[in-house]
Structure formats: C-alpha cells, structure tokens
N, C-alpha and C positions, 0 to 999 in steps of 0.2 A: 581415550581421554579427550575431552572437549577441547577444541581449538580456542585460542584467545586472540584479541586483535593485535597484540604486539608482544614483544618479549619484555614489556614494561611490568608495572606493578599490579596488573589486573590478574588476580590469582584464582578467581571464580568465574564460571560461565555467566553470561549476561541473562538477566531475567527482565521480562517486559511488563509485568503487572505492577501497578502502583495505585495510589489513591490520593485525592486532594490533601488529606491530612499528612501525607508524607512528601508532598511536593517541596522541593528545595529551590526551584527556579521560577515558578509561576505562582501568581495569586488569582483565584477565580472568585469573583463577587457578582452579586445579583441585585438589580434595581428594577423590580417588576418584570417587564418584558425585555429588558436589556441586561445582557451579561457582559462583564468586563474581565478580560483575561490579560493580566499585566505581567510583563517579563522583568524579572529581577534576578539575573543569574548570579549565583554565588561563586566567587572567584576560585575558591578552594573546593568547590563541590563537583569536580570532574568525575567521570565514570572511573577513571584510573588516575594515578598520580603522574606528575611530570609536566603538566601544562596548566597554568592559571587561566580561568575563563574570564578574562578581562573584557570590559566594554560590551557586556551582554553578548559575548561570543558564545557559541553553543557546541556541545558535543552530543553523542547519542543519548545520553541520560536526559539532557534538556528536551530532546525531541520526543522521547518516550513519555514524558510528562505532558507535552503538548498534544500527542495523540490520545492519551487517556482523557484529557480535558474535553477534546472534541467529542469523543465517544460518550462521555457522561452528559454533555450538553444535549445530545440527541435522545438519550434514553431517560435520563433522570429529571430533565427540566423542559417538559412540553410547553411551559408557559413562555419560554424565551423565543423572541422573534428576531432579535438583532444581537450580534456579538461585536464588541469593540476590542480590538487587539492593540495593546499599547505597551509602553515601557514605563516602569515606575522609577527608573533612574533619571535624574535631571540631565537634560541635553545629551542623552544617549538613547538611541533606540536599539539597534542591534548591528554588530560588526560582522555578522555572518559566522560561518563554521570556523572554529578555532584552528588557526593555521598550524600551531605547534602540535595539536592533536593529530591533524592530518599528516604532518611531516614525520611523526614517529609511529604512525600506524602501518600495518601491513597493507599491501595492495588489495587484498581480498576485503579487508575491513573497510577501506576507503570506499570501494565501489558499492558495497552493501549499505554502508552509511548513507551515501548519496541516494541510493534507491529508496531506502526507508524514509529519508527526509522528503523526497518528492511524493511518495505515497501518502505521507501525512498532509502535505499541502493539497494534494488532489482530494483527500478526504474532507479538508476544509471547504474546497469548492463544491464538492458533492453535497455538503451540508446545506449550502445556499440553494443549489439547483433542485435538490430532491426533498429536503426537509423544510425548506422555507425559512431558514435562519440566515438572514442577511448579515454581511460582514463588513466592517469598517476598520481600516488600519490607521491609527493616529501616530504619525511619525514625528517624534519630538527631539530628533537629533540625528547624527550620522546613521545612515541605513544602508549597509553594504552587503554585497554578495548574497549569501543565504538569508540575511535579514531583509533584503529587498525582495527576494523570492517569496518570503512569507507575506510581505505586503502585496505582492503581485497576486497571491492566491486569494486575497480578499476582494469583495465586490468593488470597493472604493478605497482610495487613499487620500488622506489629508496630511499635508506636509507643513510643519511649522516653518514659517518664513522669517528666520532670525539671522540670516547671514552665515550660519554654520551648519544648519541641518541640510542634508543632501541625500539623494539616492544614487546608488552606484553599483555596477557590476565590474569590480576591479580585477577579476581573476586573470584576464589576459595580460594586462600590463604588469601586474604585481607577482603573479604566481606561475605564469606559463601554462595555465590550464584554462578551460572554458567554463562559463556558468552552466555546468552540465547537469544540474538537477532541475532544469525547467526554466531557468531565467531567460535565456535567449528566446526560447519558444513562446513563453508568455508575453514578452515585450512585443514581438511582431504579430503573433497570432491572436492573443487575447486583448492586448491594449492597442494593437494595430499601429504601433509606432512606425513611421516611415523608415525604410531599410537604410537609407543613408544616415539618417539621424541615429538610428540604432547602432550603426557602425561606429559613429563618433562616440556615442554614449558608452559603448562597451570597451573603449580604449582610453577613456578618461578615468584615471585612477581616483581623482578627486570627486567625480560624480557631477551631478547637475542640481542646482538649487533654485528655490523660489519660483517666480513666474516662468522662467524658462522651462522648468520641469512640467508646469502645466501646459505650456505651449507645445512641447514635444510629446504630450500625452503620457508622460511617465507617472504623473499623479493627477488627481482630480481637482484639488484645491490646494493653494498655498496661503496660509493664514498667519498674520503677525502673532507673535508670542502672546501679546496682551489679550487677544481674542480667541486664542487656539482652543482652550478648554471648552468655552461656550460653543464654539463652532462644532466641536466633536459631539457635544451633548445634543445640540440642535439637529445635526445630520443623523445621529443615531435614532432620534425620535422620528424623523422623517422616513428612515428606512423601515422602522417598525410598521408604518402605515402601508408599505409596499409588500409586506410579507403576507403570504397566503396561509401561513401556519395558524391552525386553530387548536388550542389546547390549554388555554389559561386555567380552565376549570378542572383539567384532568390531573391524575396522580402519576407522577413519574415513577420509574423503576430503578431503584438503587442496584448498581452492578456489583454483585457479590464476587469475591475471589473464586478462582477456579479450583483451588486446592489440588493442584497437579503434584505428582511425585516425580522428581527428577533424579537421575543418576547418570553415571558415565555412559550407559548403554541406551539413553533415550529418556522418554517421558511417558507417564501413564496418567490418563484422564478418565473420566467416567465414560465418555463415548469414543475417545480417540486414543490410539496407542502409537507411539513412535519408537521403533526399535532400530538401533544403529549397529550394523555390521562393519566395524572399522576396517578390518582386514580386507573385506571385499569392496569397500567404499560404497556401500549400499544401505539405504534406509528403507525400512518396511513400515508403511503407514496404513493403519487400519481404522476405518470409521464405522461405528456401529449404529444400527437403526434404533428407534425408540423401542422400549420393551413392550409397549401395548399399542394396539390399534385404536384404543380409546383416547384419542388426542383432543385437547381443548379445541372446540370448533367455533367459538364465538369470540369476538374481540375482547370482551370483558374477561372471560375465562382464560384466554391466552395471557392477558395481562396479569391475572391473578396467579397464574403458574410462574410468572416472573422469570428469574434467571434459570429456573429449572425447565422451562419450555425447551423441548429438544432442539428445535431449529435454531434457537439462540445459543444454548449452551454448547452444542456440538460444534457449531461454526466458530464460536469464540475459542474453544479448545483447539480446533484445526488451525486457526490463526496463530495462536501461541506456538503450536508445534512447528509451523512453517518458519517462524522467526527463530526458534531454537535451532532449526536446521541450518538456516542461513548464517547465523552468526556464531554458533558454537560447534558446528560440524562442517567446516569448509572443505575437508577432504572427501566428503560424501558426494558423489556425482550422479547417482541414480536413486530415484524414489520409486519403490514398487508399491502401488496402491491396491488395497483390498477393501471390501465392505462386508459386513456381517449383519445378520438378524432378519427380521420379518419385513419383507418388502411392503406388505400391506400397511404397516405402521408408518413407513416413510410416506407412502401415498396419502394416508389419512392426514399426516402433518402438513404435506404440501397442499392438499385441498383446502384445509382450514386457512392457510395463509393466502391462497388465491382468492378465497371468498372475503377475506378481511384486509386486503392490501390498501383499501382506501382509508382504513382507520390508522391513526398515527403510529400506534404500537406495531400493528402488523406490517406497516410500511417500513418502519425502522428495522424490524427483524429481517425483512427481505433485503433491504439495502445493505445490512451488515453481511448477509449471506453473499451478495454480489461483490462486496469489497473484498471479502476473504478469498473468493474464487479468483478475482483479479490478482490478488497477491500471489496465488499459486501460479497463474499464468506468467507472472513476472519474476518468478523464482528461477534462478539459473541452475536448474537441475533437470536432467532427463527424467521423464515420467512414463512408467509403464503400468497400465491398469490390467489386473487379472480378474476375470469373471468366471467363477467356478461354482461348485456346490456351496450352498449357504450364503451366496452373495446377495446383496441388497442394492444392486446397481439399478435403481429405479428413481425417476423423478429428480429431485435436487441432488441425490447422490449419484445419478447417472452423469451429472455435469463433471464429476471427477474422471470418468471414462472419456468424456468428450474433450477435456483439456489435456488428457494424456497425449504424449507423442505418438504412441501406438498402444493398441489394446488387444488382449488375447481373451477369447471366449471359448470355453471348453465345449467340445462337441462330443458328448458321451450319453447316448440314450439309457445306458445302464447306471448312470450316476445315482448316488444315494439320495440326492434331491434334485428336482428339475433345475436346470440352468436357464435362467430367464433374465431379460432386461425389459423395462417398461418406461414409457414417458408419462409426464404429468404436465399440467398447465405451466408449471415453473420452468419447463424446458423451452417455452415459446414466448418469452418476453421479459419477465422480471429480473433475470440474472444475466444482464447484458455484459459483453466483453468490453475492453477498452476501445475497440473499433466501432462501438455502437450497435453491433449485431449480436444475436444470440450465437451460442456455440454451434447450434444446428445450422443456422444461416451461414456462418463461417465455413462450416464443414462442406456445405453443398453450394458454394459460390457458382459452381458450373451448372447447377440445376436447381434453381429456386423452387420449382414445382415439387421437388422431393420433400421440402420442408412442409409445403401445404399438405402433401399426402400423409406425412407423419403426424401432422396435427389431428388428422382424422383417425389415426391408429391409436386406439386407447387400450388395447389388450396387451397382455404379456407376450413377448416374442421369444421363441426358442432360438437356438444358435443358428439354424439354417435361415430363419426369417431375419434375424439381426444382421447376418452377413449379406443377404440379399438387399436389405434396406441400407446398407452402407454404414451401419452404426458401430461396427468393430473392425479391426484390421486383419486379424488372423483367427482361425478356428481350429486349432489342433484337436485330434481325436483323443479319447481317453488314454490310449496306449502310449501315445507320443507326448502327452501334455507335459509331463515333468521334464523330459529332456529338452523339448522346444523352449520352454520357459527358462530353464537353466542356461541354455546356449544364448538366448536372447539377452539375458541379464549379464552374462560374462562378456559377450561381445560389446554391449554398450558401454560397460564399465571400463573396457580396454581402450576406448577411443580418446583422442585428445580432448581434454576439458575445454580448452580455448576454442577449438573448432566447433565443438558441440554447442557451446554458448552462443556463438555467432549464428550457427545454423538454426537453432531452436528459436532464437529471438526473431530471425527473419521469417520463419514459417509460421510462428504463432500469431502473428499480427497481420494476417491476410485480410484482404478487403479494403474498405475505406480507410483513409488516414485521418486521424484526429490528433488533437493536442496530446492526448495520452499516448497514442501509438508513436508519435514523433519522439516523445520523451524517452520512452522505454525501448523502442525499436531502433532509434537512431542515436539519441544523445547518450544513452547508457553505453552503447558500444563505443562511441567516440571517447567518453569519459574513461572507460576501461583502458583504451589504447593510450590516451594522452597521459594518464597517471603513471604508466609504466615507462614512458619515454624519458631519456636522460635530460631533455630540455626542462622537464618539470621536476622529476624526482632523482635525477642522477647526482653524483657528488657535487657538481657545480650547477645544478638545475635551480630554477627560480624558486620553487617551493622549498627546496632544501636550504637555499641561501637567504630566505626571507628573514629580515631583521639583522642580517650581518652587514658589516660595512662594505664587503666586496660585492661586485655586481655578478649576476649569474653568467655563465658561459653557454651559448647556444650552438647546436649543430645547425648550420644554415641551410641544410638540404631540405627542399620541399618534397613531400611525398604524396 
C-alpha cells in the first residue's frame, strides 16, 4: 500500500499531473512576450485537510501547480521572453511554506517536500539561463521563508516600498530550522550578500524593508506603492529586450496528459514501468526504447511528433515515476533499473536531438531530459543498473547506468542476444549533472583523458570492453549472474537507510561545487537532521510550538 505524508486526512496517493484549467492557486496570463504568473492561494485548498493556507502560504499542491506552469511556459509558449511572478492578493506576497502543514507531516514528507520545492526553483532559474525566459518577482507585501526563496530564484526582485512589505528568512528565530531549501545559499552565492549582513538578516524575524533591502542586495529595487505597478511593467519590458529567446512566430506544443495507470504495486506508462516489491523494499524501474529506428530527424518533424516524441514522452514518464517513488513509496530503499528494446532506435533518437539542439524545441526536449536525470541523481534511493540480454543501455539511456550507484553487466558469450553498451553525443555534453560536468566526466575525475578516448569510441562495447573502459562496476558470468544480482540487491536493501542516504549524497556530487550541489549535497542533509531534532520538532520544539502562547524549549548542547 502506498505511503501517505501523515496520518491525517490524505486518503489517496499524491499525483503530480495538472493543467492550468485545474489550477486552484495560480493564474497564468499572457501579454505578448510577457507572461504573468500570479499567486492566489485558496485557504481551504490544501492537499490534505487540517491546515488553512493563509497569507499565500503554500503546500505541495501549490508547488505542483508552479512546476507545471514553468514546464508549460517552456514548451507551450515559445513567444514568451519574460515572466513576472507576483501575488494577486493585496499587500500579501507569500508567507512561505505552511507551518501547520510542516508541523503535522511526517519527517519523510517534510524532507521530500523541501527537495521538490527547491527543484522547482532551480527549474525556474534554468528557464532563464537555458531557455532565455527572464524572470522578475514583484513583491507587493510580506515575503517570508519559501516565499522569499521563490523571489530569490528569479533574475530580479522589485519590492513595494510601503512600510510593511519586507523580505525575510525567519526560520531560525521562529521555527528552530534553517532556510534549508536554498535560501541561505542563494542569499550569499547568488545575490552575494555580505556574510555579516546575511547573518543579521537570517535572524530578523520581521525581515528587511525598503531601501535597506536594496542596500543589502536582498532586492534590486524598492518602489513606492503609487509607482509599483508601472515600475514592474517597465522593468518586464526591459528584460524582454535582454532575452536571447527567439520564437514569437513559432507554434508551441500543448503538453498532453501521460495517461498513466496507477495501482498499489506501481505505475505503468507507455515507455516506463515502475513495479514495487513492498516486502523486499525494492522498486524495479524499466525504461523502453522507441519501437522504430525511424525517428523524426528534423526540428519540424520532431515538433510535429509532439508529446509522442520518444525523448519527450519517455522522460516525462520517468519524471512522474520518480515522484511517485519519492512521495508514495517511502519504504522503498533500492531502485533496480533495466532498459529494454532496440538500441539502434535510442541512438537514432539521440542523433536527431544532437543535430537539432539549437532549435528551441530540440533544446527544450534535451533540457527536460537533463532535469529528469538530475531528479534521479537527487532521489534518496540506492540505484543498481542491470545490463543483460535485451538491454538498451546506449546513449541517453546509458545515463541511467552512469547515475547508478553500481552497475552489473552480464558476461555471457552464449547469451540469447549480445550484451552491449554504447555511447552517443548526448553522453558528452547536453545532459549535465548539478556539478556542471557530464556523468562521464564525473566518473573519470581521476583521468580526464579517458573521457576524450570514449568520445572517439562510437561502436558498441561488449562486456569485456565495457569493463576495461571503466563503464560498469561488475561483470558476473552467465552462470553466477542471478545469484550475484540477488545477493547485491538483498545486501543493499538490508543496510541503514539513513547511512545510505548520507553516503550516496556525498558520493554522487563529486567534482566542482555549485549552487545546486551545495543545496542538495549539504543543505538537504542538514535539513534532514534538523527536522528530526527535538529543538525543531520535539514536543516543545519551535516548529511544534509555533502559534502557541508558550515559548519553545531548547537543548542548549552544541554538536
């Protein structure tokens, strides 16, 4: 049976597909090359009952709509060059994540909620950096916690200077936790706020207003209420001129529903299958190749294929499966990844994308693939890849083997079908990790020349050559294959989930440190730890006592 976030009133597993026609908390409007996304959270519209979403506070349901809106802007509206994020409530921007929702949710849900929230904000930043859609946040009221983190994810912030509008990260003084979904990192790394000022700011529950917020680099402008709307309009127009996106004459792609079939044992899609073995705490994830090697090879024919283009549909399905795994199956600790189908069909699809990556649609498909693979990297599950007969671990699907914690490739010359792996141009650039490197570059940090040699290796590799090239971890022979795989799965599933999460997060982000790796490799771990400490969530912890007349009680031991 699928897990749920708490013992409250959420009786069904969480689903992540939505549509602007069904949004309850956001309005998306278009004015030529400018899109406006306005927050208007419905107080009684929570994902589960028991907490009113007052003052534009948000829960996972609000963020699911936000992520959907960003995805649709990128695919459905190539004419948009600037996005304005605002609130349609007077004198209220966003008070952040709903505290009562956090206080009544399980530890597992809280951590996954924070991770999803930050992935969504990173997706917003990626939209500016890679798709050329500049972003402006218009803060017309108190902007606290996760609300300010949403503002921080935008390129620029305009604050209404009215004596009450302020930006703040009040988690430390009010809740006994840290702004752990990227707030602290963005303040000092992205906006380059001085460390001492950031220290003061992060302990001021009331936040910083007006021109002081500008002086401290917390916002870009502070504009009186009488001129605020016009200032936002003028700045949005100016940002349009800085965008390199060209597509006003192009036809966007409506994103159709995936049509997945869900049940207690997993999910079935056209190209992806998620099977849950609850007793073993193991998920088996299978991704299938396209059915034909005749893949659309021009930008226009790829666009005409629409949502049925394999590279778009398969990775959208994979993304949904990963989210199902995170939120609905928290007891599962290990994902066993397989691929099936004709490797030549995957290579044909990859080649078409590589040739058309400068076209807006081809680029967006590749960026979506990159985002989904990053989601897999950041998922707190052990991953084992199995390469055997009938596998299609080539090109973009070989990334699934590269992101695995360990991989097994069958060494059996008598196998019914050749066991091979093969690289494509997509393994050498478009599908970067959070550290800014390809998975091959991350794998071979000790020998960068190995990556150069592999770039020249364009043929299929049998097991012996794959092992020699360092592309797989183990190569059991055909006789021992079943036993070695079974033992590896059973051993991994028997280890401490907490220890594995810490180990995997440390090992997966090798190489250069970036804003993303800081957030997921460092802050996610700290957030995980702080959320379970009694100073935050104990019977008298700050998060538990929020809104009560009594003050929280702290264990004063520093560790």
